[in-house]
N, C-alpha and C positions, 0 to 999 in steps of 0.2 A: 533474548530480546529480539523483537522483530523490527524490520526497517521498512517503512513505506517509501518506495522509491519509484523512479520511472526512467525509461530509456527512450531517447528520441531517435527515430530512424532517419535515414538519409532523405527519404521522400516526404518528411514532415509529419509523420504519425508519431503518437506517443504510446508506448507500451508500458504498462504498469508492472512493477516488480516488487513482490512481497517476499522478503528473504530474511534469514537469520543475520544478525549483525556481524558474524564472523565470515560470512560468505562474500567473496569479492568477485566470484564468477558464478554463472548460472549453474545450479545444481540439479534442479528438477523442473524441466520445461513444462510439464503438464500441470504442476501445482503452484509454481512460483510466478508465472507470467499471466497477466490479465490484459486482454485486448479491449475489454469493455470497462469504461470508467465506473459504471454503477455496480458491477460485480466486484470490482476492486474495492470500492467504497464500502460495500456491505461486509466484505471480509475484514477490512480494517476497523470498521465500526464494532464488530464483534470483539476484536482485540481490545479496543478502547473501553468498551462497556464491561469487559471481564476484569479490567484493572491491570492488565498485563503491561509490562514495560515495552516501550517502543521508541523509535526515532522516526521523525517525520520529515520528508523532503518533498512532499506532494501537496498536502492540504494546508489551507490558510487557517488562522486561529478560529474564525467563525465556523468553518466546517468541522474542526475538532470539537468545538463547543456543541454543535448540533449532534455529533456522534455521541458525546457523553450524555446528552439529553434524550437520545433516541428519536431524533427527528428525521 
């Protein structure tokens, strides 16, 4: 199961973190972190549309609905 998560930095930025539900620390810097919201959204959208299991801590209900509908 994938987790849609984010990390806030001390200077006010948000870094998006797509990780396995068992991971509590960063495992793969290159593939787990997203600095761009839209790239993160697209990666999560693919998971949602594939019907894979996920936990969500980033998107609101309307965004998840849009992901399911491919908007």
